[in-house]
C-alpha positions in Angstrom: -75.0 -82.6 -117.8 -75.4 -83.1 -121.5 -79.0 -83.1 -122.8 -79.6 -83.9 -126.4 -82.6 -82.9 -128.6 -85.3 -80.3 -128.2 -88.9 -80.4 -127.2 -90.5 -81.8 -124.1 -87.7 -84.4 -123.4 -84.8 -82.3 -124.6 -83.0 -79.1 -123.7 -86.2 -76.9 -123.9 -88.2 -79.4 -121.8 -85.5 -79.5 -119.2 -85.2 -75.7 -119.0 -89.0 -75.3 -118.7 -89.2 -78.0 -116.0 -86.3 -76.5 -114.1 -87.7 -73.0 -114.2 -91.2 -74.3 -113.2 -89.9 -76.2 -110.2 -87.9 -73.2 -108.9 -90.9 -70.9 -109.3 -93.5 -73.2 -107.7 -91.3 -74.4 -104.9 -89.1 -71.3 -104.3 -90.5 -70.6 -100.9 -89.6 -74.1 -99.8 -86.2 -74.1 -101.4 -85.1 -70.9 -99.7 -85.7 -72.5 -96.3 -82.2 -73.4 -95.1 -83.5 -76.7 -93.7 -84.7 -77.7 -97.2 -82.7 -76.0 -100.0 -82.2 -77.5 -103.5 -81.1 -80.9 -102.1 -84.1 -81.2 -99.8 -86.5 -80.4 -102.7 -84.7 -83.0 -104.8 -85.3 -85.6 -102.1 -89.0 -84.6 -101.9 -89.3 -84.8 -105.7 -87.7 -88.2 -105.9 -89.9 -89.7 -103.1 -92.6 -92.4 -103.5 -95.4 -92.2 -100.9 -98.2 -94.7 -100.3 -101.4 -93.3 -98.7 -103.8 -95.8 -97.2 -107.3 -94.2 -97.2 -108.7 -91.2 -99.0 -110.9 -89.9 -96.3 -110.8 -87.1 -93.7 -107.2 -87.7 -92.9 -106.0 -89.0 -96.3 -107.3 -86.2 -98.5 -105.8 -83.1 -96.7 -102.6 -85.0 -96.3 -102.5 -85.8 -100.0 -103.1 -82.2 -101.0 -100.2 -81.0 -98.9 -97.9 -83.6 -100.3 -98.8 -83.0 -103.9 -98.4 -79.2 -103.3 -95.0 -79.8 -101.8 -93.9 -81.6 -105.0 -93.5 -85.3 -104.1 -92.5 -87.5 -106.9 -95.2 -90.2 -106.7 -98.3 -90.6 -104.6 -100.3 -93.9 -104.6 -103.7 -93.8 -103.0 -105.5 -97.0 -101.9 -109.2 -96.9 -101.1 -112.1 -98.9 -102.5 -114.8 -96.9 -100.7 -117.4 -94.7 -102.5 -118.0 -91.0 -101.8 -121.1 -90.3 -99.7 -122.8 -86.9 -99.1 -121.8 -87.1 -95.4 -118.1 -87.1 -96.4 -118.2 -83.6 -97.9 -118.1 -81.9 -94.5 -114.4 -83.0 -94.0 -113.3 -84.5 -97.3 -113.1 -81.1 -99.0 -111.4 -82.3 -102.2 -114.7 -83.8 -103.2 -117.9 -82.0 -104.3 -121.6 -83.0 -104.5 -121.2 -84.2 -108.1 -118.7 -86.8 -106.9 -121.2 -88.7 -104.7 -121.2 -92.4 -105.7 -117.7 -92.3 -107.2 -114.7 -94.1 -106.0 -112.6 -92.1 -103.5 -109.1 -93.1 -104.7 -109.8 -92.6 -108.4 -111.6 -89.3 -107.9 -108.9 -87.9 -105.6 -106.2 -88.9 -108.1 -107.9 -86.9 -110.8 -108.2 -83.8 -108.6 -104.7 -84.0 -107.4 -103.2 -84.2 -110.9 -104.9 -80.9 -111.6 -103.2 -79.4 -108.6 -99.7 -80.4 -109.7 -99.3 -82.1 -113.1 -95.7 -83.0 -112.4 -96.6 -85.4 -109.6 -97.4 -89.0 -110.5 -100.7 -89.7 -108.7 -102.2 -93.1 -108.9 -105.6 -94.0 -107.4 -106.2 -97.7 -106.8 -109.7 -99.0 -106.1 -108.5 -101.4 -103.5 -108.1 -101.7 -99.7 -105.0 -102.8 -98.0 -105.1 -106.5 -97.0 -102.7 -109.2 -95.8 -102.1 -110.3 -99.4 -101.3 -107.0 -101.1 -99.7 -105.1 -98.2 -96.1 -106.1 -98.6 -96.1 -105.5 -102.4 -97.5 -102.0 -102.1 -95.4 -101.0 -99.1 -92.1 -102.3 -100.5 -92.5 -100.2 -103.6 -92.7 -96.9 -101.7 -90.4 -94.9 -99.5 -92.9 -94.1 -96.7 -96.4 -95.0 -95.8 -99.1 -92.7 -94.5 -102.0 -94.0 -92.5 -105.3 -92.4 -93.5 -107.4 -95.3 -92.4 -110.4 -95.2 -90.1 -110.1 -98.6 -88.3 -107.7 -100.3 -86.0 -107.3 -103.5 -88.1 -105.8 -101.6 -91.0 -103.4 -99.6 -88.7 -102.1 -102.9 -87.2 -101.7 -104.3 -90.7 -99.8 -101.3 -91.8 -97.5 -101.5 -88.7 -96.7 -105.2 -89.2 -96.1 -104.9 -93.0 -93.9 -101.9 -92.5 -91.9 -103.9 -89.9 -91.5 -106.7 -92.4 -90.4 -104.4 -95.2 -88.4 -102.0 -92.9 -90.4 -99.1 -94.1 -91.3 -95.9 -92.1 -95.0 -94.9 -91.7 -96.9 -92.1 -90.2 -99.8 -93.0 -87.9 -102.8 -90.7 -87.5 -106.2 -90.8 -85.7 -108.9 -88.4 -84.5 -111.6 -88.5 -82.0 -114.0 -85.6 -81.5 -111.7 -82.6 -80.8 -108.6 -84.8 -80.2 -105.9 -86.2 -82.4 -102.8 -88.4 -82.4 -99.9 -88.8 -84.8 -96.6 -90.8 -84.6 -93.8 -91.6 -87.0 -92.5 -95.1 -86.9 -89.4 -96.0 -89.0 -89.9 -99.7 -89.5 -87.1 -100.8 -87.2 -87.0 -102.5 -83.9 -86.9 -99.3 -81.8 -90.6 -99.2 -81.1 -93.8 -99.6 -83.1 -97.6 -99.2 -83.0 -97.9 -102.4 -81.1 -95.7 -101.0 -78.4 -98.4 -98.3 -78.0 -101.4 -100.6 -78.5 -100.6 -104.3 -78.2 -103.6 -105.5 -80.1 -106.9 -104.3 -81.6 -109.6 -103.4 -79.1 -111.9 -106.2 -78.0 -114.6 -103.8 -76.9 -116.8 -101.6 -79.1 -115.4 -98.1 -79.6 -117.5 -95.5 -81.3 -116.4 -94.3 -84.7 -116.6 -90.8 -86.2 -120.2 -91.5 -87.5 -121.3 -92.2 -83.9 -119.3 -89.7 -81.9 -119.0 -86.9 -84.4 -116.0 -85.1 -85.9 -115.2 -81.6 -87.1 -113.6 -81.2 -90.5 -111.0 -78.7 -89.2 -109.7 -81.3 -86.7 -109.1 -84.0 -89.4 -107.5 -81.3 -91.6 -105.0 -80.2 -88.9 -104.0 -83.8 -88.0 -103.6 -84.7 -91.6 -101.3 -81.8 -92.2 -99.2 -82.8 -89.2 -98.9 -86.2 -90.9 -97.8 -84.6 -94.2 -95.3 -82.5 -92.3 -93.8 -85.5 -90.5 -93.5 -87.4 -93.8 -91.7 -84.5 -95.5 -89.4 -84.0 -92.5 -88.5 -87.7 -92.6 -87.8 -87.6 -96.4 -85.3 -84.7 -96.0 -83.9 -86.0 -92.7 -85.1 -83.2 -90.4 -85.7 -85.3 -87.2 -84.1 -83.8 -84.2 -82.9 -86.5 -81.8 -82.6 -83.9 -79.0 -86.3 -83.0 -79.2 -89.0 -85.5 -78.1 -91.6 -83.8 -80.3 -89.5 -84.5 -83.4 -88.3 -88.0 -82.7 -89.1 -91.2 -84.5 -91.3 -93.3 -82.1 -92.8 -90.3 -80.3 -96.6 -90.0 -79.9 -98.0 -86.5 -80.4 -101.3 -85.9 -78.6 -103.5 -82.9 -79.5 -106.4 -81.4 -77.6 -107.8 -78.8 -80.0 -110.5 -77.6 -77.5 -107.8 -76.5 -75.1 -105.2 -75.9 -77.9 -102.7 -78.1 -76.1 -100.2 -80.5 -77.4 -97.8 -82.9 -75.8 -95.2 -85.4 -77.0 -94.6 -88.8 -75.4 -91.8 -91.1 -76.2 -93.2 -94.6 -76.9 -91.2 -97.2 -74.9 -90.6 -100.5 -76.5 -93.0 -103.1 -75.2 -91.4 -106.3 -73.8 -91.7 -109.2 -76.2 -93.2 -107.0 -78.9 -93.3 -108.3 -82.4 -91.0 -105.4 -83.5 -88.1 -107.2 -81.6 -88.1 -109.9 -84.2 -90.1 -108.7 -87.2 -89.1 -111.5 -89.6 -91.4 -113.8 -87.6 -94.5 -111.7 -88.1 -97.4 -113.4 -89.9 -99.5 -110.8 -91.7 -103.2 -111.0 -91.1 -106.2 -108.7 -90.9 -107.3 -108.7 -87.2 -111.0 -107.8 -86.9 -112.1 -105.7 -83.9 -115.3 -105.3 -82.0 -115.7 -102.0 -83.7 -116.2 -103.7 -87.1 -119.7 -104.9 -87.5 -120.5 -104.4 -91.1 -119.4 -107.7 -92.7 -122.6 -108.0 -94.8 -122.1 -107.9 -98.6 -124.3 -108.2 -101.7 -123.9 -110.5 -104.6 -123.0 -107.5 -106.7 -120.2 -106.5 -104.3 -118.9 -110.1 -104.4 -118.8 -110.0 -108.2 -117.1 -106.6 -108.4 -114.4 -107.5 -105.8 -111.3 -107.9 -107.8 -109.2 -109.1 -104.9 -108.2 -112.7 -104.5 -111.3 -114.4 -103.0 -113.1 -117.6 -102.5 -116.9 -118.4 -102.0 -118.2 -121.0 -99.6 -121.7 -122.4 -99.4 -122.6 -123.1 -95.7 -125.9 -124.8 -96.4 -126.4 -128.6 -96.0 -125.0 -131.0 -98.6 -128.5 -131.7 -99.9 -129.1 -128.0 -100.5 -125.8 -127.7 -102.2 -126.5 -130.7 -104.4 -129.9 -129.2 -105.4 -128.2 -126.1 -106.8 -125.4 -123.7 -105.9 -123.4 -120.7 -107.2 -121.0 -121.6 -110.0 -118.0 -120.3 -107.9 -119.3 -121.8 -104.6 -117.7 -124.7 -102.9 -119.2 -126.7 -100.0 -117.9 -125.5 -96.6 -115.8 -128.0 -94.6 -114.8 -127.3 -91.0 -111.2 -128.5 -91.7 -110.8 -125.4 -94.0 -110.7 -123.1 -91.0 -107.0 -123.5 -90.4 -106.0 -123.1 -94.0 -108.1 -120.3 -95.6 -106.1 -117.3 -94.3 -103.7 -117.7 -97.3 -106.5 -117.8 -99.8 -107.7 -114.2 -99.8 -111.1 -112.7 -99.0 -113.6 -115.3 -97.8 -117.2 -115.0 -98.8 -120.0 -117.1 -97.3 -123.5 -117.6 -98.5 -126.7 -119.6 -97.7 -130.3 -119.2 -98.7 -131.1 -116.0 -96.8 -127.8 -115.0 -95.2 -128.6 -116.0 -91.6 -126.4 -119.1 -91.4 -123.6 -117.4 -93.4 -123.6 -114.6 -90.9 -123.1 -117.0 -88.0 -120.2 -118.7 -89.8 -118.7 -115.3 -90.6 -118.7 -114.2 -87.0 -117.1 -117.5 -86.0 -114.3 -117.0 -88.6 -113.8 -113.4 -87.7 -113.1 -114.4 -84.1 -110.3 -116.6 -85.5 -108.8 -113.7 -87.3 -110.0 -114.6 -90.8 -111.2 -111.8 -93.1 -114.7 -113.2 -93.9 -117.9 -111.6 -95.2 -121.3 -113.0 -95.7 -123.8 -112.5 -98.5 -126.9 -110.9 -97.0 -129.3 -111.4 -99.9 -131.9 -114.0 -100.6 -131.2 -116.3 -103.5 -132.5 -119.8 -104.1 -130.1 -121.7 -106.3 -132.4 -124.7 -106.6 -134.7 -122.7 -108.9 -134.1 -122.2 -112.6 -132.3 -118.9 -113.3 -135.2 -117.5 -115.3 -137.7 -117.7 -112.4 -138.6 -114.4 -110.9 -138.0 -115.6 -107.4 -134.3 -116.1 -108.3 -133.6 -112.4 -108.6 -131.2 -110.8 -106.2 -133.8 -109.6 -103.7 -132.2 -107.8 -100.8 -132.7 -109.5 -97.5 -131.5 -108.3 -94.2 -130.2 -111.4 -92.3 -129.7 -109.2 -89.2 -133.4 -109.3 -88.6 -133.6 -113.0 -88.1 
């Protein structure tokens, strides 16, 4: 290979980079299953990580340490004090900051050769295919069923592999799906749960558990990138579910059978949508959150025509029932009224129809002049009515 010039992009830069790579990753390269070719495959990989929480962060740290080429992190959540017990990349001074952006800064310090991009955004039915198609593999660091089903369906459409992960108390699950019609997440769970299932905040979680499961996810991703799956071993096959009981220190592998009439049999007919579950109850938003939401969105006023005529939000449009069948392609749907009570009822109704809707739970009287004190964004809990 002929390399012209000196400096960072010339001969000297190439030599420095070559030497650094072999020093940092020597203990990986000398593994016969990896070698120089395997490390090259890792270095050229582009990975999409959905969620920068208890699963996402330890997984990201292992991937960056392994020398992946590019890591994109999606998460619009903010760091809370209660996160620090298991999201050990963060510290107390990070509370209140965005998770994806903060994680990206820390990870760049860990390995400056890796391109790490944090995006203050959640995966939704409108951005999923664009993000997933631009990467080689997707890793699920989400904490809700709706996102996992969305990842599954989008990966089927784009024929992309993804690594599923979940935790519950002292138990964990992971699986690698390769985006083809062999089997998928819906073969394991056909649809999101219709009953309320406790989340980590309600049932508890130990940071060491999320860390172990996350590192298994990172390992499966790396093995896939360098083609280390063993078709003779269930625990190493694509489409196998790994179930962990960390109290008993037991693990078992189960091959996921293809479900009859599953969507993965004909993925081109999949219609992407965010499917809400009974577990998701926090659909209340503030006016500030609506303003700061940079996703594609639309605002509906669910008050009476007379109230709308007397005054309404500059972006608001009067709700019509015939919109129900057409708004899935618009983006995030926001609903508002005077106090939030009527908006909440309409939000629940739309959610049951599979529409990603939120309601504004703050009192605001648009019939009053903007300079009147009563028109300030006073927080009002519509749930109490």
